[in-house]
Each structure stands twice: as C-alpha cells, then as structure tokens.
All heavy atoms as an XYZ file, in Angstrom:
756
protein
N       9.630      3.112     -3.120
C      10.950      3.171     -2.524
C      10.890      3.808     -1.136
O      11.620      3.404     -0.249
C      11.910      3.958     -3.425
C      12.273      3.238     -4.718
C      11.288      3.530     -5.856
O      10.404      4.399     -5.699
O      11.386      2.883     -6.893
N      10.044      4.832     -0.986
C       9.954      5.485      0.323
C       9.468      4.501      1.388
O      10.018      4.462      2.491
C       9.033      6.699      0.246
N       8.455      3.721      1.061
C       7.946      2.758      2.037
C       9.043      1.768      2.443
O       9.177      1.438      3.619
C       6.745      1.998      1.476
C       5.472      2.795      1.268
C       4.406      1.923      0.601
C       4.953      3.376      2.563
N       9.814      1.320      1.484
C      10.901      0.383      1.786
C      11.958      1.029      2.677
O      12.645      0.340      3.426
C      11.535     -0.119      0.497
N      12.050      2.360      2.627
C      13.017      3.105      3.447
C      12.400      3.594      4.750
O      12.955      4.465      5.417
C      13.558      4.283      2.649
S      14.576      3.771      1.266
N      11.230      3.048      5.106
C      10.561      3.333      6.381
C      10.116      4.804      6.462
O      10.203      5.443      7.489
C      11.444      2.941      7.596
C      10.628      2.869      8.868
C      12.154      1.621      7.362
N       9.637      5.333      5.334
C       9.177      6.714      5.256
C       7.711      6.712      4.838
O       7.360      6.109      3.822
C      10.021      7.511      4.234
C       9.474      8.918      4.052
C      11.481      7.543      4.663
N       6.825      7.394      5.583
C       5.432      7.502      5.166
C       5.335      8.210      3.808
O       6.178      9.037      3.475
C       4.769      8.351      6.249
C       5.717      8.387      7.384
C       7.073      8.119      6.831
N       4.298      7.884      3.062
C       4.156      8.385      1.695
C       2.892      9.222      1.551
O       1.865      8.914      2.150
C       4.092      7.189      0.719
C       3.748      7.635     -0.689
C       5.404      6.430      0.731
N       2.993     10.261      0.734
C       1.825     11.007      0.286
C       1.768     10.834     -1.220
O       2.735     11.129     -1.929
C       1.940     12.520      0.608
C       2.048     12.758      2.101
C       0.748     13.274      0.018
C       2.356     14.206      2.481
N       0.642     10.330     -1.713
C       0.449     10.235     -3.156
C      -1.024     10.454     -3.455
O      -1.861     10.445     -2.566
C       0.956      8.895     -3.731
O       1.021      8.990     -5.156
C       0.075      7.735     -3.323
N      -1.333     10.651     -4.721
C      -2.698     10.992     -5.103
C      -3.462      9.785     -5.626
O      -2.884      8.741     -5.923
C      -2.708     12.065     -6.199
O      -2.177     11.510     -7.407
C      -1.918     13.287     -5.786
N      -4.758      9.978     -5.758
C      -5.623      8.939     -6.310
C      -5.266      8.611     -7.757
O      -5.804      7.660     -8.317
C      -7.091      9.355     -6.205
C      -7.567      9.438     -4.791
N      -8.786      9.973     -4.470
C      -7.009      9.072     -3.615
C      -8.956      9.932     -3.157
N      -7.886      9.388     -2.618
N      -4.354      9.377     -8.353
C      -3.854      9.060     -9.690
C      -2.987      7.818     -9.697
O      -2.708      7.248    -10.751
N      -2.546      7.383     -8.539
C      -1.751      6.160     -8.394
C      -2.581      5.137     -7.615
O      -3.299      5.496     -6.694
C      -0.465      6.462     -7.642
N      -2.500      3.873     -7.976
C      -3.298      2.847     -7.289
C      -2.687      2.456     -5.943
O      -2.093      1.391     -5.797
C      -3.281      1.682     -8.278
C      -1.966      1.828     -8.976
C      -1.711      3.314     -9.066
N      -2.827      3.320     -4.967
C      -2.130      3.126     -3.687
C      -3.070      3.096     -2.492
O      -2.775      3.673     -1.442
C      -1.088      4.220     -3.514
S       0.231      4.150     -4.733
N      -4.200      2.405     -2.615
C      -5.137      2.291     -1.491
C      -4.472      1.704     -0.262
O      -4.885      1.966      0.866
C      -6.337      1.412     -1.872
C      -7.170      1.931     -3.008
C      -6.733      1.378     -4.362
O      -5.688      0.696     -4.451
O      -7.426      1.651     -5.342
N      -3.427      0.920     -0.485
C      -2.716      0.276      0.625
C      -2.204      1.289      1.646
O      -2.086      0.965      2.827
C      -1.525     -0.543      0.111
C      -1.937     -1.871     -0.487
O      -3.085     -2.304     -0.243
O      -1.115     -2.479     -1.188
N      -1.902      2.501      1.202
C      -1.413      3.507      2.145
C      -2.427      3.758      3.244
O      -2.071      3.848      4.417
C      -1.103      4.823      1.424
C       0.030      4.791      0.416
C       0.169      6.148     -0.254
C       1.332      4.361      1.060
N      -3.685      3.868      2.867
C      -4.746      4.074      3.858
C      -5.075      2.780      4.587
O      -5.237      2.774      5.805
C      -5.993      4.627      3.187
C      -5.844      6.055      2.735
C      -7.117      6.625      2.149
O      -8.074      5.865      1.890
O      -7.150      7.844      1.947
N      -5.170      1.687      3.829
C      -5.532      0.404      4.434
C      -4.552     -0.018      5.524
O      -4.936     -0.691      6.475
C      -5.609     -0.695      3.368
C      -6.721     -0.462      2.359
O      -7.622      0.360      2.624
O      -6.683     -1.110      1.291
N      -3.297      0.363      5.386
C      -2.260     -0.048      6.336
C      -1.729      1.121      7.170
O      -0.731      0.964      7.887
C      -1.114     -0.732      5.589
C      -1.537     -2.003      4.930
N      -1.484     -3.219      5.559
C      -2.073     -2.242      3.707
C      -1.954     -4.156      4.749
N      -2.319     -3.584      3.619
N      -2.365      2.259      7.058
C      -1.983      3.451      7.843
C      -0.492      3.748      7.750
O       0.192      3.940      8.755
C      -2.394      3.288      9.307
O      -3.779      3.122      9.411
N       0.000      3.771      6.517
C       1.426      4.041      6.320
C       1.665      5.248      5.418
O       2.763      5.446      4.921
C       2.143      2.802      5.805
S       1.492      2.120      4.286
N       0.619      6.028      5.194
C       0.760      7.216      4.370
C      -0.598      7.803      4.053
O      -1.609      7.432      4.657
N      -0.592      8.716      3.117
C      -1.809      9.419      2.730
C      -2.060      9.217      1.245
O      -1.179      9.447      0.412
C      -1.658     10.909      3.016
C      -1.505     11.240      4.464
C      -2.505     11.593      5.319
C      -0.310     11.280      5.230
N      -2.007     11.844      6.567
C      -0.649     11.653      6.544
C       1.041     11.032      4.941
C       0.288     11.794      7.551
C       1.969     11.162      5.942
C       1.596     11.536      7.234
N      -3.258      8.800      0.909
C      -3.700      8.615     -0.484
C      -4.788      9.648     -0.693
O      -5.892      9.502     -0.170
C      -4.206      7.188     -0.662
C      -4.488      6.788     -2.065
C      -3.633      6.861     -3.136
C      -5.685      6.211     -2.563
N      -4.228      6.369     -4.251
C      -5.508      5.962     -3.925
C      -6.904      5.879     -1.987
C      -6.488      5.394     -4.725
C      -7.876      5.320     -2.777
C      -7.672      5.079     -4.136
N      -4.489     10.705     -1.422
C      -5.335     11.891     -1.429
C      -5.863     12.221     -2.820
O      -5.278     11.819     -3.824
C      -4.557     13.105     -0.873
C      -3.365     13.453     -1.769
C      -4.107     12.836      0.553
C      -2.676     14.759     -1.423
N      -6.964     12.991     -2.883
C      -7.443     13.463     -4.176
C      -6.389     14.362     -4.834
O      -5.608     15.032     -4.151
C      -8.695     14.276     -3.832
C      -9.109     13.815     -2.481
C      -7.841     13.398     -1.786
N      -6.394     14.383     -6.140
C      -5.486     15.252     -6.881
C      -5.929     16.697     -6.660
O      -7.107     17.010     -6.794
C      -5.499     14.906     -8.384
C      -4.964     13.485     -8.600
C      -4.694     15.926     -9.187
C      -5.139     12.966    -10.010
N      -5.000     17.554     -6.300
C      -5.324     18.970     -6.134
C      -4.442     19.648     -5.114
O      -3.936     19.024     -4.179
N      -4.289     20.938     -5.309
C      -3.435     21.733     -4.440
C      -3.976     21.769     -3.015
O      -3.221     21.628     -2.051
C      -3.283     23.165     -5.005
C      -2.521     24.061     -4.041
C      -2.596     23.126     -6.358
N      -5.290     21.940     -2.870
C      -5.876     22.061     -1.538
C      -5.670     20.794     -0.720
O      -5.291     20.853      0.451
C      -7.371     22.408     -1.614
C      -7.660     23.769     -2.203
C      -7.654     23.787     -3.730
O      -7.716     22.691     -4.365
O      -7.551     24.867     -4.302
N      -5.939     19.655     -1.336
C      -5.779     18.410     -0.575
C      -4.310     18.154     -0.252
O      -3.987     17.651      0.828
C      -6.404     17.224     -1.309
O      -5.726     16.957     -2.513
N      -3.411     18.528     -1.148
C      -1.989     18.357     -0.861
C      -1.559     19.273      0.284
O      -0.862     18.834      1.208
C      -1.145     18.634     -2.106
C       0.363     18.513     -1.913
C       0.755     17.132     -1.394
C       1.080     18.837     -3.213
N      -1.993     20.525      0.250
C      -1.639     21.463      1.329
C      -2.169     20.975      2.669
O      -1.453     20.995      3.686
C      -2.183     22.855      1.006
N      -3.413     20.504      2.677
C      -4.027     19.997      3.910
C      -3.251     18.781      4.431
O      -2.969     18.664      5.623
C      -5.491     19.647      3.626
C      -6.329     19.321      4.797
C      -7.821     19.169      4.454
N      -8.112     18.411      3.244
C      -8.511     18.965      2.076
N      -8.657     20.260      1.952
N      -8.761     18.196      1.030
N      -2.879     17.898      3.526
C      -2.178     16.673      3.922
C      -0.757     16.972      4.387
O      -0.283     16.367      5.358
C      -2.171     15.664      2.763
O      -3.520     15.428      2.360
C      -1.527     14.358      3.164
N      -0.091     17.899      3.731
C       1.245     18.284      4.192
C       1.184     18.858      5.600
O       2.031     18.549      6.449
C       1.879     19.287      3.226
C       2.372     18.702      1.906
C       2.765     19.826      0.953
C       3.530     17.741      2.120
N       0.175     19.667      5.867
C      -0.003     20.207      7.222
C      -0.214     19.083      8.222
O       0.368     19.089      9.317
C      -1.186     21.173      7.266
O      -0.904     22.325      6.535
N      -1.056     18.125      7.854
C      -1.312     16.984      8.744
C      -0.034     16.191      8.995
O       0.247     15.801     10.135
C      -2.380     16.078      8.117
C      -2.791     14.921      8.973
C      -3.847     14.051      8.299
O      -4.643     14.570      7.505
O      -3.867     12.837      8.590
N       0.745     15.968      7.955
C       1.990     15.209      8.108
C       2.987     15.958      8.986
O       3.653     15.359      9.840
C       2.599     14.925      6.737
N       3.065     17.275      8.812
C       3.982     18.080      9.622
C       3.542     18.107     11.082
O       4.368     18.075     11.996
C       4.084     19.501      9.039
C       4.824     19.452      7.702
C       4.766     20.461     10.013
C       4.732     20.732      6.886
N       2.225     18.150     11.301
C       1.693     18.205     12.669
C       1.766     16.862     13.395
O       1.696     16.823     14.628
C       0.253     18.704     12.641
C       0.159     20.177     12.261
C      -1.264     20.644     12.018
O      -2.213     19.854     12.260
O      -1.428     21.788     11.576
N       1.914     15.780     12.661
C       2.058     14.471     13.302
C       3.362     14.450     14.096
O       4.341     15.105     13.729
C       2.058     13.364     12.246
N       3.350     13.710     15.180
C       4.580     13.612     15.977
C       5.606     12.753     15.247
O       5.253     11.955     14.360
C       4.294     12.989     17.358
O       3.896     11.618     17.169
C       3.223     13.767     18.110
N       6.848     12.909     15.640
C       7.908     12.085     15.052
C       7.605     10.605     15.287
O       7.802      9.771     14.399
C       9.262     12.461     15.645
N       7.089     10.285     16.473
C       6.745      8.894     16.784
C       5.654      8.378     15.836
O       5.749      7.251     15.329
C       6.285      8.773     18.238
C       5.855      7.391     18.603
N       6.749      6.360     18.807
C       4.615      6.860     18.773
C       6.081      5.254     19.085
N       4.791      5.534     19.082
N       4.622      9.186     15.595
C       3.546      8.777     14.684
C       4.085      8.530     13.280
O       3.746      7.523     12.648
C       2.445      9.846     14.631
C       1.636      9.951     15.908
C       0.727     11.169     15.936
O       1.064     12.221     15.344
O      -0.347     11.052     16.566
N       4.952      9.418     12.793
C       5.529      9.232     11.456
C       6.427      7.998     11.419
O       6.436      7.255     10.441
C       6.265     10.489     11.018
C       5.321     11.645     10.687
C       6.047     12.822     10.038
N       7.131     13.342     10.841
C       7.009     14.326     11.723
N       5.837     14.906     11.910
N       8.066     14.742     12.405
N       7.180      7.762     12.488
C       8.029      6.569     12.541
C       7.196      5.300     12.502
O       7.544      4.335     11.807
C       8.900      6.595     13.796
C       9.996      7.621     13.755
C      10.683      7.797     15.103
O      10.199      7.330     16.138
N      11.812      8.487     15.098
N       6.089      5.285     13.242
C       5.214      4.110     13.247
C       4.594      3.894     11.861
O       4.478      2.762     11.403
C       4.135      4.232     14.320
C       4.677      4.136     15.738
C       5.421      2.834     15.997
O       4.862      1.764     15.695
O       6.561      2.885     16.490
N       4.193      4.980     11.215
C       3.672      4.867      9.848
C       4.741      4.275      8.935
O       4.457      3.400      8.113
C       3.236      6.231      9.317
C       2.003      6.797      9.975
S       1.601      8.443      9.363
C       0.773      8.013      7.831
N       5.962      4.761      9.076
C       7.064      4.246      8.267
C       7.309      2.764      8.495
O       7.536      2.009      7.549
N       7.225      2.335      9.754
C       7.410      0.916     10.063
C       6.308      0.072      9.432
O       6.563     -1.011      8.898
C       7.429      0.696     11.577
C       8.675      1.225     12.252
C       8.572      1.052     13.760
C       9.716      1.703     14.493
N       9.563      1.587     15.960
N       5.059      0.565      9.510
C       3.955     -0.174      8.878
C       4.157     -0.243      7.363
O       3.865     -1.259      6.741
C       2.614      0.468      9.230
C       2.196      0.239     10.673
C       0.774      0.682     10.946
N       0.570      2.112     10.797
C       0.695      3.007     11.774
N       1.054      2.623     12.996
N       0.465      4.285     11.540
N       4.663      0.828      6.786
C       4.937      0.832      5.351
C       5.998     -0.181      4.978
O       5.877     -0.888      3.971
N       7.039     -0.270      5.766
C       8.103     -1.242      5.505
C       7.550     -2.672      5.582
O       7.850     -3.512      4.734
C       9.251     -1.053      6.510
C      10.363     -2.062      6.405
C      11.043     -2.002      5.072
N      11.940     -3.134      4.920
C      12.977     -3.135      4.143
N      13.272     -2.076      3.417
N      13.736     -4.200      4.060
N       6.710     -2.926      6.593
C       6.099     -4.260      6.712
C       5.229     -4.556      5.489
O       5.226     -5.675      4.967
C       5.267     -4.360      7.992
C       6.082     -4.689      9.216
C       5.225     -5.114     10.401
N       4.222     -4.124     10.769
C       4.419     -3.110     11.620
N       5.599     -2.953     12.174
N       3.442     -2.280     11.913
N       4.480     -3.554      5.030
C       3.644     -3.734      3.838
C       4.499     -4.134      2.641
O       4.166     -5.072      1.919
C       2.873     -2.441      3.539
C       2.135     -2.391      2.203
C       1.030     -3.436      2.153
C       1.576     -0.993      1.966
N       5.591     -3.439      2.439
C       6.484     -3.754      1.313
C       7.014     -5.179      1.444
O       7.012     -5.941      0.465
C       7.649     -2.741      1.238
C       8.736     -3.212      0.288
C       7.126     -1.376      0.811
N       7.437     -5.544      2.643
C       7.989     -6.890      2.843
C       6.943     -7.969      2.611
O       7.250     -9.037      2.073
C       8.570     -7.008      4.250
C       9.830     -6.188      4.430
C      10.308     -6.118      5.868
O       9.586     -6.581      6.782
O      11.402     -5.569      6.084
N       5.697     -7.707      3.016
C       4.638     -8.707      2.883
C       4.056     -8.783      1.471
O       3.626     -9.839      1.037
C       3.505     -8.396      3.860
C       3.884     -8.574      5.306
C       2.840     -8.020      6.272
O       1.767     -7.570      5.824
O       3.122     -8.019      7.488
N       4.049     -7.661      0.764
C       3.292     -7.622     -0.482
C       4.112     -7.350     -1.736
O       3.707     -7.748     -2.819
C       2.202     -6.550     -0.339
C       1.145     -6.593     -1.395
C      -0.025     -5.698     -1.043
C      -1.088     -5.774     -2.123
N      -2.230     -4.908     -1.826
N       5.247     -6.691     -1.631
C       5.920     -6.202     -2.830
C       7.346     -6.694     -3.036
O       7.995     -6.280     -3.986
C       5.890     -4.666     -2.847
C       4.486     -4.117     -2.901
C       3.926     -3.464     -1.809
C       3.699     -4.278     -4.028
C       2.629     -2.969     -1.849
C       2.401     -3.785     -4.081
C       1.884     -3.133     -2.989
O       0.599     -2.657     -3.037
N       7.873     -7.549     -2.177
C       9.210     -8.080     -2.417
C       9.138     -9.130     -3.522
O       8.074     -9.662     -3.828
C       9.792     -8.729     -1.146
O       8.926     -9.793     -0.743
C       9.970     -7.720     -0.023
N      10.279     -9.421     -4.122
C      10.310    -10.428     -5.184
C       9.781    -11.772     -4.684
O       9.024    -12.451     -5.383
C      11.731    -10.598     -5.726
C      12.142     -9.485     -6.638
C      13.083     -8.537     -6.374
C      11.610     -9.177     -7.922
N      13.168     -7.660     -7.431
C      12.273     -8.031     -8.394
C      10.646     -9.754     -8.731
C      12.008     -7.457     -9.631
C      10.361     -9.181     -9.975
C      11.046     -8.054    -10.410
N      10.156    -12.164     -3.481
C       9.700    -13.468     -2.983
C       8.192    -13.465     -2.749
O       7.515    -14.456     -3.041
C      10.448    -13.862     -1.713
O      10.226    -12.912     -0.695
N       7.647    -12.350     -2.255
C       6.203    -12.254     -2.044
C       5.447    -12.301     -3.369
O       4.466    -13.030     -3.520
C       5.872    -10.964     -1.289
O       4.482    -10.788     -1.212
N       5.902    -11.527     -4.337
C       5.256    -11.507     -5.648
C       5.401    -12.867     -6.320
O       4.443    -13.390     -6.911
C       5.843    -10.387     -6.532
C       5.327    -10.482     -7.961
C       5.512     -9.017     -5.939
N       6.569    -13.478     -6.217
C       6.785    -14.800     -6.806
C       5.864    -15.842     -6.201
O       5.292    -16.681     -6.918
N       5.680    -15.795     -4.893
C       4.783    -16.735     -4.228
C       3.341    -16.542     -4.706
O       2.620    -17.511     -4.963
C       4.872    -16.579     -2.713
C       4.093    -17.641     -1.989
O       4.238    -18.833     -2.275
N       3.253    -17.222     -1.061
N       2.927    -15.283     -4.863
C       1.574    -15.020     -5.360
C       1.409    -15.515     -6.787
O       0.352    -16.040     -7.161
C       1.250    -13.531     -5.275
C       0.960    -13.084     -3.870
C       0.587    -11.614     -3.837
C       0.323    -11.173     -2.420
N       0.033     -9.753     -2.333
N       2.428    -15.362     -7.604
C       2.365    -15.865     -8.985
C       2.208    -17.380     -8.998
O       1.452    -17.929     -9.802
C       3.613    -15.449     -9.768
C       3.684    -13.961    -10.042
S       2.300    -13.341    -11.024
C       2.538    -14.205    -12.549
N       2.904    -18.056     -8.094
C       2.790    -19.515     -7.993
C       1.359    -19.899     -7.597
O       0.749    -20.775     -8.213
C       3.784    -20.034     -6.953
C       3.718    -21.529     -6.722
C       4.741    -21.936     -5.655
C       4.680    -23.400     -5.366
N       3.586    -23.781     -4.488
N       0.827    -19.230     -6.573
C      -0.538    -19.510     -6.114
C      -1.543    -19.217     -7.226
O      -2.471    -19.995     -7.468
C      -0.847    -18.689     -4.845
C      -0.008    -19.196     -3.675
C      -2.335    -18.717     -4.516
C      -0.002    -18.275     -2.462
N      -1.358    -18.107     -7.930
C      -2.253    -17.737     -9.022
C      -2.217    -18.780    -10.136
O      -3.266    -19.205    -10.639
C      -1.870    -16.362     -9.569
C      -2.711    -15.843    -10.729
C      -4.155    -15.624    -10.277
C      -2.120    -14.552    -11.287
N      -1.023    -19.215    -10.508
C      -0.889    -20.231    -11.562
C      -1.567    -21.532    -11.165
O      -2.259    -22.155    -11.979
C       0.591    -20.491    -11.854
O       1.207    -19.332    -12.325
N      -1.390    -21.937     -9.915
C      -2.031    -23.166     -9.447
C      -3.549    -23.032     -9.491
O      -4.247    -23.966     -9.874
C      -1.555    -23.497     -8.026
C      -0.112    -23.929     -7.976
C       0.445    -24.025     -6.572
O      -0.213    -23.564     -5.612
O       1.575    -24.547     -6.425
N      -4.079    -21.866     -9.119
C      -5.526    -21.636     -9.154
C      -6.036    -21.662    -10.592
O      -7.063    -22.276    -10.885
C      -5.872    -20.315     -8.477
C      -7.301    -19.923     -8.656
C      -8.399    -20.571     -8.157
C      -7.796    -18.817     -9.395
N      -9.550    -19.916     -8.543
C      -9.205    -18.827     -9.306
C      -7.189    -17.796    -10.125
C     -10.009    -17.875     -9.916
C      -7.986    -16.843    -10.726
C      -9.376    -16.894    -10.621
N      -5.317    -21.027    -11.500
C      -5.737    -21.003    -12.904
C      -5.780    -22.422    -13.465
O      -6.716    -22.796    -14.177
C      -4.800    -20.107    -13.745
C      -5.016    -18.636    -13.371
C      -5.017    -20.323    -15.233
C      -3.983    -17.688    -13.957
N      -4.796    -23.223    -13.116
C      -4.732    -24.590    -13.649
C      -5.699    -25.542    -12.963
O      -6.235    -26.444    -13.602
C      -3.302    -25.128    -13.517
C      -2.256    -24.416    -14.375
C      -0.858    -24.912    -14.016
C      -2.547    -24.604    -15.857
N      -5.957    -25.336    -11.679
C      -6.760    -26.291    -10.921
C      -8.174    -25.825    -10.613
O      -9.030    -26.630    -10.267
C      -6.068    -26.608     -9.590
O      -4.772    -27.098     -9.831
N      -8.413    -24.516    -10.684
C      -9.736    -23.999    -10.347
C      -9.928    -23.924     -8.845
O      -8.981    -23.937     -8.073
N     -11.176    -23.829     -8.456
C     -11.490    -23.729     -7.034
C     -11.722    -22.297     -6.621
O     -12.033    -21.429     -7.438
N     -11.541    -22.048     -5.352
C     -11.749    -20.711     -4.798
C     -10.592    -19.804     -5.198
O      -9.430    -20.192     -5.052
C     -11.832    -20.785     -3.259
O     -12.864    -21.692     -2.894
C     -12.122    -19.419     -2.657
N     -10.903    -18.600     -5.678
C      -9.814    -17.689     -6.063
C      -8.969    -17.301     -4.853
O      -9.484    -17.203     -3.736
C     -10.535    -16.457     -6.605
C     -11.961    -16.834     -6.766
C     -12.216    -18.030     -5.922
N      -7.691    -17.078     -5.059
C      -6.844    -16.598     -3.964
C      -7.365    -15.262     -3.438
O      -8.029    -14.513     -4.162
C      -5.468    -16.420     -4.624
C      -5.522    -17.214     -5.886
C      -6.941    -17.254     -6.305
N      -7.057    -14.945     -2.203
C      -7.584    -13.730     -1.563
C      -7.158    -12.451     -2.273
O      -7.847    -11.443     -2.197
C      -7.133    -13.674     -0.107
O      -5.719    -13.629     -0.042
N      -6.047    -12.487     -2.998
C      -5.562    -11.281     -3.665
C      -6.160    -11.089     -5.061
O      -5.877    -10.099     -5.722
C      -4.029    -11.277     -3.739
C      -3.444    -12.493     -4.417
C      -3.306    -12.537     -5.789
C      -3.049    -13.581     -3.663
C      -2.764    -13.657     -6.411
C      -2.511    -14.707     -4.267
C      -2.372    -14.746     -5.648
N      -7.010    -12.008     -5.500
C      -7.665    -11.882     -6.815
C      -9.001    -11.194     -6.636
O      -9.812    -11.612     -5.811
C      -7.863    -13.275     -7.472
C      -8.725    -13.166     -8.721
C      -6.513    -13.916     -7.795
N      -9.201    -10.129     -7.383
C     -10.485     -9.429     -7.378
C     -11.175     -9.709     -8.698
O     -10.748     -9.258     -9.750
C     -10.271     -7.927     -7.217
C      -9.714     -7.552     -5.889
C      -9.610     -6.061     -5.758
N      -8.919     -5.722     -4.533
C      -8.344     -4.568     -4.321
N      -8.379     -3.630     -5.233
N      -7.742     -4.330     -3.164
N     -12.259    -10.466     -8.620
C     -13.019    -10.783     -9.823
C     -13.856     -9.593    -10.227
O     -14.350     -8.833     -9.384
C     -13.893    -12.017     -9.584
C     -13.112    -13.286     -9.221
C     -14.069    -14.430     -8.898
C     -12.168    -13.684    -10.347
N     -14.064     -9.418    -11.503
C     -14.770     -8.259    -12.039
C     -16.190     -8.137    -11.508
O     -16.687     -7.053    -11.302
C     -14.782     -8.321    -13.568
C     -15.142     -7.045    -14.229
C     -14.931     -7.140    -15.717
C     -15.130     -5.792    -16.378
N     -14.846     -5.849    -17.788
N     -16.854     -9.243    -11.246
C     -18.239     -9.240    -10.784
C     -18.363     -8.822     -9.324
O     -19.447     -8.547     -8.854
C     -18.868    -10.618    -10.943
C     -18.852    -11.072    -12.388
O     -18.210    -10.484    -13.237
N     -19.561    -12.145    -12.667
N     -17.288     -8.825     -8.572
C     -17.356     -8.547     -7.136
C     -17.252     -7.066     -6.844
O     -16.669     -6.287     -7.422
C     -16.262     -9.301     -6.383
C     -16.477    -10.799     -6.469
C     -15.382    -11.579     -5.765
O     -14.403    -10.990     -5.273
O     -15.498    -12.799     -5.707
C-alpha cells in the first residue's frame, strides 16, 4: 500500500520484497534492530527529493507489476505458455535456474 501511495518502504528479508532494491524504491533489510536503526538513519538522512524519487519509482513498480490488469495479463501469458509450451515467460523462475 505504501508503494502505491508513492512512499518508499522499509521491510525485512522476512518478506519477499527484492523488488524494493531492484527498483530503488525502498530498503529490503536483514531482520534485526541494528539493521533497522541503520536503515532508519539512512532514510532520514536522504533528501526529500531522493525520497520522493524513490516513492515515484515504487508507484511505477506497483503499476507495472501488481495492479489487477498487470497480474491478469501475466496469468493469461502463463496459461498460454502452460498450454502451448515454448520459452517460459520472463517472470517465471524455473527451479533448475
């Protein structure tokens, strides 16, 4: 919800949120008080402009990857791949890879 509201996110490795780092829209940190304290300091020290840009990237991520239409389109592509075979869609991670 925070990403959709254009707010950078801090969450731990307990949540599957690698996208925060991959898209520079938040912090995905180890579980622990020290890492949280360090990350909060980093977030506070960031300029308002830097946090706003992170928030904008987060909003774009949500629009591209997590909206109903985006998820629905991926489900359609996945179903077509399952039925027809061929090269897996880019969002499919096979266990052997």
